[in-house]
FIGUVO-417844 format. One record per residue (C-alpha): x, y, z; residue in one letter. Coordinates in pm, whole numbers, plus 32768, in hexadecimal, padded with zeros to 4 digits. Each point is the difference from the previous one (the first is absolute). Example, Ala and Ser with C-alpha at 12.3 -4.5 7.8 and 13.67 -1.06 7.14 Angstrom:
<nodes>
84CE7E3E830CA/808981587FBES/
</nodes>
This chain:
<nodes>
A2A13730BC15M/7F8C7ED37F3EA/80D97F497EFEN/7F6B7F607ECAA/80EF7F217F41Y/7F7C7FE57E98K/80267FF97E84V/7FEE81777FD0L/7FD37FFC7E8BG/80167F427EAEQ/8011808B7E9DV/805B7F937E9DA/8007811F7F15D/80D2805B7EC4A/800D81748055S/816480848007A/7FDA8090815BN/7F1580A98103D/7EFE7EE58032V/7FA07FFA816AT/80577EC080ACL/7FB5806F816CY/7F89814380A9T/802C802A817BV/7EB380338096P/7FBE813380DDS/80507FDA816CS/80E87EEA7FB4T/81757FB07FDBE/80847EE47F23T/81327F328004I/804C7F657EAAI/80A47EC7803BS/80297F7B7EA3S/7F9F80367E8DV/7FFF7ED97F17V/801C80407E88I/7FAE7EE17F1FC/80347FEE7E83N/7EFF7F027F8AR/80787FD17E9AE/81317F807F33A/808C81587FB1A/80C380FD80BAT/7F4B8130808DN/8040813480D1T/7F5C808F8134F/7FF5814580CBR/7FBB801F817FL/7FD5816080A3A/7F838083814FV/7F3F814D7FEEK/7FF180BD8156V/7E9F80808029N/7FA17F967EA5G/803880F97EE5G/80C77FC17EC9S/81247F167FE2V/814E80C8800CA/815F7F7E7FBBN/80557FDE817AE/7ED07F1F8034D/807D7ED67F3AY/808F7EBD80B8L/801C7F547E9CA/7FFA80A97EAAF/7FE67F337ED1D/80A97ED180B7A/80157EBC7F3AT/7F417ECB8054I/80617ECB7F4DA/7F047F107F56A/7F2B7F3680EAN/80BC80908129D/7FA180878151T/80AC811D80CAI/7FC680188179T/8059814380AEM/80188002816FT/7FE8816F8057L/7F7E805F815DG/7F8181517F81I/7F2C80D980EDT/7EF180CE7F67L/7F0F80F68088D/7E8E80497FBCA/7FB880577E8BA/815B7F8B7F92D/7FD97F377EBFV/80CD7EDB7F65V/7FF2800D7E8AC/80737EF67EF6V/80217FDB7E9AG/806E7F077F00A/804A7FD27E94S/7F157EF07FD8D/7EA97F9980ABA/80A37EA78042N/80C0809D812CV/7F557FE3814BT/803E80BF813CF/7FA57F8D8168N/804B80CA8131I/7FF17F79815DF/801C80B4814FG/7F6980878149T/7EF8810C8030E/801380A58155I/7EDD80BE8075S/
</nodes>
């Protein structure tokens, strides 16, 4: 098995939810080490973070954060250690396009 330590995804989008940040490739398992959420403006915003097993639509049980507040010009770092299987999807959303999401981890193939 090979391990690839990397930036798994980056996105800035003003959708309320369900924007794909990362999809686990086929024949791969992934460990999400951290998610960093950055609010790049001088106003408070909200964000959402969900994990969809095998893709599909976001359901209530998929949310890790739902309309959580991020202060103006602030950064939230979530150290998670989440394990994902092939086709699982990490989705995000924010109240403003000035909220940026970065996800870091290890792909195991």
